[in-house]
N, C-alpha and C positions, 0 to 999 in steps of 0.2 A: 503492499499500498504506499502510496507516495502521501509524505507525511505535510507536503503543503496545503494540504485540506484544512489544515487548523489554522491555516495562516488569516491574518486580517485583509483582507483587499477593499479598499475603500469604494463606495458608492460616489457617483459626482456629486460634490456641494455644491457646484453652480454658481461661480460668482458674478454678479452684473458688472456690466462694463460702465453703467452712468456714475458719475462723479458725486460724492458725497459732499454734495454744497453746501449742508450745515457745518461742515467740521472745517478748521481753520487748516490754510495752508500747511503742507509739511514741508520744514526746514531740511532742505535735501542738497547737497553739494557735492559734486564729484570729485571730489578730491580729498585730501586726508582729513578733512575735517568731518568727514563721514563716521569718523573712529569715534568722534566727540559727541554725535547724536544720543544722548543719554537718556531721553525719554521713552525707555522702551515699555512703558504704560502706554504711550499715547500710539504708539505701534501697534500693541494689544487691542487698544480702544478702536483702532481704525479696521484691524482686523476683523474685529468681531461685528463690528458695524456693517462692514461690507455682508458678513455671511446674515446678519438679523433681515438686511436688505434685501436679501435674495429670496429668503425664506418666506417673505413676504410677498414678493412677486413670482415667483415661479409656480405655476399653478397645474401645468402639465407638460410632461417630458416623454418621448419618445425616440427609440434610437435601437442599434444592434451591439450586440458586443460578441466578438470572437475569442474566445477563449484558447489556450494553445498550452501544452506541457512539452518541453525538451529537455532530455537526459543530458549527459555530461559529453557526448560525444554530438551532439547538436542533431540528434536525431529525434523527429515529431512523434512522440507516445500518445498524443491523444489531442483530438482538437474538437471544438464544439462551438456553434453560432446559435444566439437566442436574441428575440426580440425583445425589447423590455420596455414599459408602460409606467409611468409615474403619475399620480394623481395626488395634489395637496389635499390634504396636511400628511398624510403617512400613509401612502397606499402604494407598493410597486409591485409588477407582476412580470414575471418569465415567462417567454414563450420559446422553446426549443424549435430551431427550424433546420438544424442538420448537425450530423458527428460523423466523424471517423477515428480508427484507432481503438486504443483501449476501451472498451465498456465500464471497465472497472475505475478505471480512472477518471471517466466522464459522470459515472454517478457519485463516485467517492469524493473526489475534487470540485470539481466544476460545479455539478449540480449542490453539492454543500454550499458551496461560496454563495450560489444565487441564494439557497435558503438564509443564510448568517445575513447577506443583504438585506434581504426583506424584514427579517426581524430588526436589524438594527435601523432602516428606516422606519417601522412602526416604533420605535423608541425614541427618534430623534438623536441618533448617537452616533454621527460621523467623524472619523480622524482628524479630518481640519477642524471640526468644530472642536477639539478637546485642546487646539493652540492657546491656552489662557495661562495667566500668572499663575494659577492653582496646580498647572501641570510642568510649565516650562519656564527656563529660563530663557531669554533672548537678548541675541549681542550681533550687531552689525558688524561684519565683517570687511564688507568692501561693495563695489558695485559692479554690474556687468550688464550686458545686452542680449535679450532673446527675443529674436525676430524683431517686432516695433518696437518691444519694451525695454525700456530701461529701468533696471530693478535694483533695489536694495538686496544684497546677498546678507542673510541672518543665518548664523549658528545657532540650532536649538538644541538645548541639553534639558533631559526630563528632569524632571526632580522624584521620581519614583521609578522603580523597574516594575513597568507592566508591559504586557503584551500589546495593549493600544497604541501606546507612546513610543516615540522614535529619538535616536539621536541623528542628527544631519544638519544638512543646509535647505535654507526653503529661498527661492527667489520669490521675489513682491515687488511687481509693478509699482513704482511709485509715484502713479499718478492715479490708478484706480483701486491700489490697495489688494487687489486681486493676487492670488498665489499662482504664480506661471510653473513653478517647479519645486518639485522636493526630492533630494535625494539623501539616504541616510541607512541605518539599520534598527532593528526592532531593539526596543530599549530591554526586554527577555525574549527568549526563545520560546517558542510556542510549545516547543517538546525538548525532551531530553535527547532523544535521537537528532534535531537539527541542532548544531553549532551557532549557526547564526544567520540571519535571515539580511540580505541588501536589498535595497528596492529603490526604484525612480518612478515619479508619477510626472507627466506633462501634462498640461491644459491646454486647451484652445479658447480662443474668442469666437463665440457663436450668437448670433441674434440679440446681442446685449448682455449675454452670458458667460462667463468662464466656465467651463466644463472640463472632465478628463478628456484627455485625449489617447493616452497611453499609459499601462503599469505596466512594470517588470519588476518582478521579486524572485532573487537567486538564493538559491537556501544550499548549503554545506551540510548534507545528509550523513550523519555517521553510517560506515561501510557503505554505503551505495554512492557516496560521492555527489556532485553537484546535480541540480535541477532547475530549471528556468521555468518560470510561469509567467507568459503574458497577458494580457488583458487589451483588447484595441477597441476604441468605442469609437463607431461608426454612425452616420445617416441621422444625426441629432434632427428632431422637430421639438422646437420649443413652445409653448404657450398658444398651440393651432386649437382654435375651438371650431 
């Protein structure tokens, strides 16, 4: 059995791109003074405001997800496609449309991830919403440009070792205060058999919202070696009534 089935792969938290006009402008300079941006509380506040803004405006969301698991030899073990329908405030359903490869992996890994996500949506607990002062210490470590976004690069350190938390870097659009990219590793292994889980989450801007475009999680599994799980997010439709 692939132990990646116990991992936490995030549902799309969906950050809108409209400016938070009621918030004061950020003091961001693309030089050494960025390290002096000491008001991480303000950064948390802006991220949380962005998330709350999205929660009140994202009414319906549909798309397609492609799940794929590869072994250490880059051989595809299993692949599955599913249509996804989200309706506010807390309903998400998956419809499997195709699959190939190991039926065991598809059932015990991919479909388990879908069920975990449906439950997480019901209780309103996605990983990005956990980026709060209670859970993380943030430090601005530089700037970078990803696509059309000028970003603050932030080092996130979890305050506790929990599976839902991570240590790594967050790229934050310094105008929209939307998350553009996250890289890191889980703060706590989901299993004794998994030595470490490294991941990358990439986001895209669609229809006024920032949505997940791709996730990749690489685990070092004791005895069995490396496994790579990817989820591609395609064909989004947002608030189409």
